[in-house]
C-alpha positions in Angstrom: -25.7 24.2 33.2 -26.4 25.5 29.5 -23.4 27.4 27.7 -24.2 28.1 24.3 -21.2 28.3 21.6 -18.8 30.9 21.9 -16.8 31.4 18.5 -17.2 30.2 15.3 -15.7 26.9 15.7 -17.8 25.9 18.6 -20.9 27.4 16.5 -20.3 24.9 13.4 -19.2 21.5 15.4 -22.8 22.6 17.5 -24.6 22.9 14.1 -23.5 19.4 13.2 -24.5 18.0 16.7 -27.9 19.4 16.2 -28.5 18.3 12.9 -27.0 15.0 13.2 -28.2 14.3 17.0 -32.2 15.6 16.0 -32.0 17.9 19.4 -31.5 21.6 20.4 -30.1 23.7 22.6 -27.2 22.0 23.2 -24.5 23.4 25.7 -20.5 22.8 24.5 -20.1 20.3 27.4 -22.5 18.2 26.5 -21.5 14.7 25.8 -21.8 13.5 22.6 -22.4 9.8 24.1 -25.3 11.3 26.3 -26.8 12.8 23.1 -27.3 9.5 21.8 -24.0 9.5 19.8 -22.0 7.1 18.1 -19.4 5.8 15.7 -21.7 5.9 12.8 -23.3 9.4 14.0 -19.7 10.5 14.2 -19.3 10.0 10.6 -22.3 11.7 10.0 -21.0 15.1 11.4 -17.7 14.7 10.0 -19.8 15.2 6.4 -21.7 17.9 7.9 -18.6 19.6 9.2 -17.0 19.0 5.1 -19.8 21.1 4.1 -19.3 24.2 6.5 -15.9 24.0 5.1 -13.8 21.7 8.0 -12.5 18.7 9.0 -12.1 16.2 11.5 -12.1 12.6 12.5 -14.3 9.6 14.0 -11.0 9.5 17.0 -11.8 14.0 17.1 -15.4 13.1 17.9 -15.3 10.1 19.8 -12.8 11.4 22.1 -13.4 15.0 22.2 -17.3 13.8 23.3 -18.0 17.5 23.6 -18.7 20.6 21.0 -16.2 22.9 23.3 -13.4 20.0 22.9 -14.3 19.1 19.4 -14.2 22.8 18.2 -10.2 23.0 19.1 -9.4 19.8 17.0 -11.1 21.1 14.0 -9.5 24.8 14.5 -6.7 25.1 12.3 -8.3 22.8 9.6 -9.6 23.9 6.5 -11.1 21.7 3.4 -8.1 20.9 0.7 -10.6 19.4 -1.9 -8.9 16.4 -3.4 -11.0 14.0 -4.5 -11.7 13.3 -7.9 -15.3 14.8 -8.7 -15.9 14.0 -12.0 -16.7 10.4 -13.6 -15.1 7.3 -11.9 -14.5 4.2 -13.8 -12.9 1.0 -13.6 -12.7 -2.5 -11.7 -12.3 -2.3 -7.7 -9.9 -4.2 -6.3 -11.5 -6.8 -4.2 -12.1 -6.1 -0.7 -12.6 -8.6 2.0 -16.0 -8.9 2.2 -16.1 -8.8 -1.5 -13.9 -12.3 -0.9 -16.4 -13.4 1.3 -19.4 -12.7 -0.9 -17.9 -14.9 -3.8 -16.7 -17.8 -1.4 -21.0 -18.0 -0.1 -21.0 -19.8 -3.5 -25.2 -18.4 -3.4 -27.7 -20.4 -5.2 -28.6 -17.2 -6.6 -26.0 -14.1 -6.3 -28.2 -11.3 -8.0 -30.7 -11.6 -5.3 -29.0 -10.1 -2.1 -29.9 -6.5 -2.2 -30.3 -4.0 0.2 -34.0 -2.3 0.4 -35.7 0.8 1.8 -39.4 1.7 1.7 -39.3 5.8 1.1 -43.4 7.8 1.6 -43.3 10.1 -1.1 -46.9 11.5 -1.1 -47.1 14.4 -3.0 -43.9 14.2 -4.7 -44.7 13.7 -8.5 -43.2 10.5 -10.3 -40.7 12.5 -12.9 -39.4 14.3 -10.3 -38.9 11.0 -8.4 -36.8 9.9 -11.4 -35.3 12.7 -11.9 -33.9 12.5 -8.3 -32.7 8.7 -8.8 -30.9 9.4 -11.9 -28.7 12.5 -10.5 -27.8 9.8 -7.3 -26.9 7.2 -9.3 -24.5 9.3 -11.6 -22.9 11.1 -8.8 -22.7 8.1 -6.6 -20.2 5.8 -9.0 -20.2 2.3 -7.4 -24.4 2.8 -8.3 -22.9 2.0 -12.0 -21.0 -1.3 -11.1 -21.8 -4.4 -12.7 -20.3 -7.9 -11.4 -18.6 -10.5 -13.7 -16.5 -13.1 -13.2 -16.3 -12.5 -9.6 -14.8 -9.0 -10.6 -17.3 -5.5 -9.6 -16.7 -2.9 -12.1 -18.2 0.8 -12.3 -19.5 1.7 -15.6 -19.8 5.3 -17.1 -22.9 7.3 -17.5 -23.2 6.8 -21.2 -22.6 2.5 -20.7 -24.7 2.1 -17.4 -28.2 1.1 -17.6 -28.3 3.4 -14.9 -31.3 2.3 -12.6 -34.8 0.8 -13.7 -37.8 2.5 -12.8 -41.4 1.2 -12.8 -44.3 2.9 -11.9 -47.4 0.7 -10.3 -51.6 2.1 -9.4 -52.4 -0.4 -6.9 -55.2 2.0 -5.6 -57.7 -0.5 -6.2 -56.0 -3.5 -5.3 -57.7 -5.5 -2.3 -54.8 -6.4 -0.5 -52.3 -3.9 -0.9 -49.6 -4.8 1.6 -49.8 -8.3 -0.3 -49.3 -6.9 -3.8 -47.0 -4.4 -2.7 -44.8 -7.3 -1.6 -45.1 -9.5 -4.0 -43.9 -6.9 -6.8 -41.1 -6.0 -4.8 -39.7 -9.3 -4.3 -40.3 -9.8 -7.9 -38.5 -6.9 -8.7 -35.7 -7.6 -6.2 -35.0 -11.2 -7.6 -35.1 -9.3 -11.2 -31.3 -8.0 -10.6 -29.2 -9.1 -13.7 -25.3 -8.7 -12.2 -23.3 -9.2 -15.4 -25.4 -6.7 -17.5 -26.5 -4.3 -14.9 -28.7 -2.1 -13.9 -28.1 -3.1 -9.7 -30.5 -0.6 -8.6 -34.2 -0.7 -9.1 -37.1 1.9 -8.0 -40.8 1.1 -8.1 -43.6 3.7 -7.4 -46.5 2.4 -5.9 -50.1 4.5 -5.9 -51.9 3.2 -3.0 -54.8 5.6 -2.7 -54.2 7.6 0.8 -50.1 7.2 0.5 -47.7 6.6 -2.2 -44.9 4.7 -1.6 -41.3 4.6 -3.5 -38.9 1.0 -2.6 -35.2 1.3 -3.9 -33.2 -1.8 -4.1 -29.5 -2.1 -4.5 -27.1 -5.3 -4.8 -25.6 -5.5 -1.5 -22.0 -5.5 -2.9 -22.6 -1.4 -3.7 -24.4 -0.4 -0.3 -24.3 -0.6 3.1 -26.1 0.8 6.1 -24.3 4.2 6.5 -24.7 4.2 2.2 -28.9 4.5 2.9 -28.2 7.2 5.0 -26.2 9.6 2.8 -29.1 8.2 -0.5 -32.0 8.9 1.8 -30.5 13.0 2.9 -29.1 12.9 -1.0 -33.2 12.0 -2.3 -34.5 14.6 0.1 -32.4 17.9 -1.2 -32.9 16.9 -4.5 -36.5 16.5 -4.3 -36.7 19.8 -2.9 -34.1 21.4 -5.2 -36.3 20.1 -8.4 -39.3 21.2 -6.4 -37.8 24.7 -6.2 -37.0 25.3 -10.1 -33.0 25.2 -8.8 -30.6 23.1 -10.7 -29.4 19.6 -9.3 -26.6 19.6 -7.0 -25.4 17.3 -4.3 -22.4 17.8 -1.8 -19.1 17.3 -2.9 -17.5 13.9 -3.4 -15.5 12.3 -1.0 -13.5 9.8 -2.2 -14.3 6.9 -4.5 -15.2 3.4 -3.9 -12.4 2.6 -6.3 -9.7 4.2 -4.4 -10.7 2.9 -1.2 -10.6 -0.5 -2.6 -6.9 -0.2 -3.9 -5.6 1.5 -0.1 -7.2 -1.2 1.9 -5.5 -4.0 -0.5 -2.3 -1.5 0.3 -2.6 -1.6 4.3 -3.5 -5.6 3.7 -0.5 -6.8 1.9 1.6 -4.6 4.9 -0.1 -6.0 7.9 2.2 -6.3 10.7 3.5 -9.7 12.3 2.1 -8.3 15.4 -1.4 -8.1 14.3 -0.9 -11.4 12.2 0.3 -12.9 15.7 -2.8 -11.4 17.7 -5.4 -13.1 14.9 -3.4 -16.6 14.9 -4.1 -16.4 18.6 -7.5 -15.6 18.2 -7.9 -18.0 15.8 -6.8 -20.4 18.7 -9.2 -19.1 21.6 -12.4 -19.3 19.4 -12.6 -23.2 19.7 -13.1 -22.6 23.8 -15.8 -19.9 22.9 -17.6 -21.5 20.2 -21.5 -22.9 21.6 -21.9 -25.9 23.3 -24.4 -28.2 21.5 -28.1 -28.6 22.5 -30.5 -31.0 22.0 -32.2 -30.3 18.8 -35.6 -31.5 17.8 -33.9 -30.7 13.9 -35.7 -27.4 13.0 -34.2 -24.1 13.0 -35.3 -21.2 15.0 -36.3 -17.6 14.5 -37.1 -15.0 17.4 -37.6 -11.3 17.5 -36.3 -8.9 20.1 -38.2 -5.7 20.8 -36.9 -3.3 23.3 -39.5 -0.8 24.9 -38.4 3.0 24.5 -37.3 3.4 28.0 -34.4 0.5 27.7 -33.9 2.1 24.5 -33.2 5.3 25.4 -31.3 4.0 28.4 -29.0 2.2 26.1 -28.9 4.4 23.4 -27.6 7.6 26.5 -26.2 6.1 28.8 -23.9 3.6 28.3 -21.1 5.7 28.7 -21.7 6.2 32.1 -20.3 2.6 32.6 -16.4 2.9 31.9 -17.4 4.8 28.8 -18.7 1.9 26.8 -20.7 2.2 23.8 -23.9 0.9 22.9 -22.7 -2.4 21.0 -20.4 -3.1 23.9 -23.2 -3.2 26.2 -25.3 -5.0 23.8 -22.5 -7.9 22.9 -22.1 -7.9 26.7 -26.1 -8.9 27.7 -24.8 -11.5 24.3 -22.5 -13.0 26.2 -24.5 -13.7 29.3 -27.5 -14.6 27.7 -25.6 -17.6 26.0 -23.3 -18.7 29.0 -26.9 -19.1 31.3 -28.0 -21.1 28.8 -24.6 -23.3 27.9 -22.6 -22.8 31.3 -19.9 -21.5 29.2 -17.1 -18.6 30.3 -16.2 -17.6 26.8 -18.0 -16.6 23.8 -16.6 -16.4 20.3 -18.1 -14.1 18.1 -18.4 -12.6 14.6 -18.6 -8.8 14.3 -20.1 -6.7 12.1 -18.8 -3.7 11.8 -19.4 -0.1 9.4 -15.8 -0.7 8.0 -15.1 2.9 7.6 -11.9 3.3 9.9 -8.9 5.1 9.6 -6.3 2.7 8.6 -2.3 3.5 7.2 -3.2 6.6 5.4 -6.4 8.8 6.0 -8.6 8.6 3.3 -12.1 10.8 3.4 -15.2 8.3 2.5 -17.8 9.8 4.6 -19.7 10.7 1.7 -19.3 7.6 -0.2 -21.6 4.8 -1.1 -20.1 1.1 -0.7 -20.2 -2.2 1.0 -17.5 -0.9 3.5 -18.6 -3.9 6.0 -15.8 -5.8 7.4 -16.4 -8.7 9.6 -14.1 -10.0 12.4 -14.2 -12.8 15.4 -14.0 -11.8 18.8 -13.7 -13.3 22.6 -15.7 -12.2 24.7 -16.2 -13.1 28.7 -19.6 -14.4 30.1 -19.8 -12.6 33.6 -22.9 -12.5 35.7 -21.3 -9.1 37.4 -22.4 -5.7 36.0 -19.4 -4.3 35.5 -17.1 -7.2 34.7 -19.4 -7.6 32.1 -19.4 -4.8 30.6 -15.4 -4.0 30.6 -14.6 -7.5 29.7 -16.6 -6.6 26.4 -15.7 -2.8 25.5 -11.4 -4.5 26.2 -12.0 -7.4 24.1 -13.6 -4.8 21.0 -11.1 -2.0 21.9 -8.3 -4.3 21.9 -8.8 -5.6 18.5 -5.8 -4.2 16.0 -7.6 -1.1 13.3 -11.1 -2.5 14.9 -10.6 -5.6 13.0 -9.8 -4.2 9.4 -7.1 -6.8 8.9 -9.0 -10.0 9.7 -9.8 -10.7 6.5 -6.4 -10.6 5.0 -5.7 -13.4 7.2 -6.5 -17.0 6.9 -8.8 -19.2 9.6 -8.9 -22.2 10.6 -12.2 -21.8 12.8 -15.1 -19.5 12.5 -17.6 -18.8 15.6 -21.1 -19.4 15.4 -22.8 -16.7 15.8 -22.4 -13.4 14.0 -23.4 -10.2 15.5 -24.9 -7.1 14.1 -25.8 -3.7 15.2 -26.7 -1.2 12.4 -27.2 1.8 14.7 -30.5 4.2 15.0 -32.7 5.1 12.1 -35.4 7.4 12.3 -37.1 8.1 9.3 -40.3 10.5 8.3 -42.3 8.0 9.8 -44.7 7.8 12.7 -45.7 4.8 14.7 -49.2 5.9 13.5 -48.0 5.2 10.3 -48.6 2.0 7.7 -45.8 -0.2 7.0 -45.4 -1.6 3.5 -42.5 -4.2 3.0 -39.9 -3.6 0.5 -40.0 -7.7 -0.3 -37.3 -9.8 0.4 -34.1 -8.8 0.5 -32.4 -12.1 -0.5 -33.2 -15.5 -1.9 -34.4 -18.0 0.2 -32.1 -20.3 -1.4 -29.3 -17.9 -0.8 -27.7 -19.4 2.8 -24.4 -18.1 3.8 -22.2 -19.5 6.3 -23.4 -17.7 9.4 -24.8 -20.2 11.7 -26.7 -17.9 14.1 -27.3 -14.4 13.0 -28.4 -11.6 15.4 -28.9 -8.4 13.7 -30.6 -4.9 15.2 -31.2 -1.7 14.5 -33.2 1.1 16.5 -36.0 2.7 14.1 -37.5 5.9 15.8 -37.0 5.2 19.7 -37.3 1.3 19.6 -34.6 -0.8 19.3 -35.2 -4.5 17.6 -33.0 -7.9 17.2 -34.1 -10.3 15.1 -32.0 -14.1 16.0 -32.3 -16.7 13.4 -30.2 -20.2 13.0 -29.2 -21.5 9.5 -28.3 -25.0 10.9 -31.1 -26.9 12.4 -28.4 -28.2 15.5 -29.6 -24.6 17.0 -33.6 -25.2 16.7 -36.8 -23.1 17.6 -36.1 -24.1 21.1 -32.3 -22.7 21.4 -33.0 -19.5 19.3 -36.1 -18.8 21.8 -33.6 -19.3 24.9 -31.5 -17.2 23.3 -33.9 -14.0 22.7 -35.3 -14.5 26.3 -31.9 -14.4 27.8 -30.7 -11.3 25.7 -33.3 -9.8 26.5 -33.0 -10.4 30.6 -29.2 -9.8 30.6 -29.6 -6.4 28.0 -32.4 -4.8 30.3 -30.1 -5.2 33.3 -27.3 -3.8 31.7 -29.2 -0.7 30.3 -30.5 0.0 34.2 -26.8 -0.5 35.5 -25.7 2.2 33.2 -28.9 4.5 33.8 -28.7 4.2 37.7 -24.5 4.9 38.1 -23.1 8.8 38.4 -20.2 8.8 34.8 -18.0 6.5 36.0 -14.4 7.8 34.4 -12.6 4.9 35.8 -9.8 4.1 33.0 -10.2 -0.1 31.8 -7.1 -1.9 30.1 -8.1 -0.6 27.0 -7.8 3.3 27.7 -4.1 2.6 28.1 -2.1 2.4 25.0 0.2 -0.2 27.1 -1.7 -3.1 26.6 0.9 -4.9 28.9 -1.3 -4.0 32.1 -4.0 -6.7 33.6 -6.9 -5.2 35.1 -6.0 -6.0 38.3 -2.8 -3.5 37.9 -5.3 -1.0 36.5 -7.4 -0.8 39.8 -4.5 -0.2 41.7 -3.1 2.9 39.2 -7.2 4.2 39.7 -7.0 3.8 43.2 -3.6 6.1 43.2 -5.7 8.6 41.3 -8.3 8.4 43.5 
């Protein structure tokens, strides 16, 4: 039943849903998750609400779920801007992910980037350049340099801001190869000590014009790219219209976040430390059983069709209120279990890191490398319900979504690192040519991940890359993981799509973590 927004607060939340979830005619009782919502989109909705003069938290969005319920949470909260709106300069406190970067001891630390290609047909180069300049001036972290293991943000006057290149490749015989090679060359030329750490290249290619932006990973992450894309599109429109460039208000600086995160790390509770010590002990049992190896490391791509992707994006919540990343991890655990026969799997999970800590800090429009990585142990099960519940409860039972993990010493690491980056919707459709932004990371750079499982949803297609950096897990093993992962995830997606919305509570839904699942089953039976 469609119910339109009935008051100002519902209209505000409705508008934010409509913008971020890319859909219209939303009923105030429609579920955020069934509309394709996740924690990353919740962060973007918070940003939209702020633009309209309201405030909310990720928890408000994720727990409220509907326009109707979320509107009650934002009702009395009007914005009181306390974030610095001027230039922010100075040294950044070392965060756990920055510490990890330093410990990688990369051969070419300067060539460890993230990048994105933009179609810029019909946009004059001077407008592109002016837009990028406004972005680098606004998002202070993009003016950072990295010296002696420390990240420091320079002033606008001290910083080189960004490098801008223009190429006419319209007459090149192999345009794709030429763009790839030039982008890789540019990506490898970042100077961490002197800067800039932002490089932009515009390629005139005849029928199209493409822009590559690369930024050193120390200053950017997946959510940051969504902010940068939105800002670029906004600035181009403003400049074209003859208006003064003006971006939305800043949220807290990355320097302020790093200080708050250090405070949090310095005050981790004894209970949390004991939790992570227990996880360390369990990792040994969850490490992958070694297989016979050909001595050749492996790489595979897993591509899910639109039907499976849609089910994962909109139906996961039907199964005990699960999220897409929980279902994906359940599928990965099942896949490994089918190959090795083990009953537990240890993973390093990459989270977006923009979590609530000891003190509230608004960072939904802050650019930077917020990623947090933490270990989790997941039970393997061939029963669909048990598999999803095991992954859900393991992940939600982690204190503060793993924010404390990087502040505790660890004696053992999982073999697999899992990272689901969320959903991206570019302006390009399937018929538009794909243009490579080159190699983000130098071939010589090998981090400590043994097996990497990285995925994202792009324009309605879920795609994972699985690769090993250890020859003990060879091409045949990685190929088998990819095959079983695709089967297992499809099975779980189908299960989620066929069951009615199951609101049965599981262990992680109750604040008393002393209850086990058998006791919960009994309590649920009483409610029924």
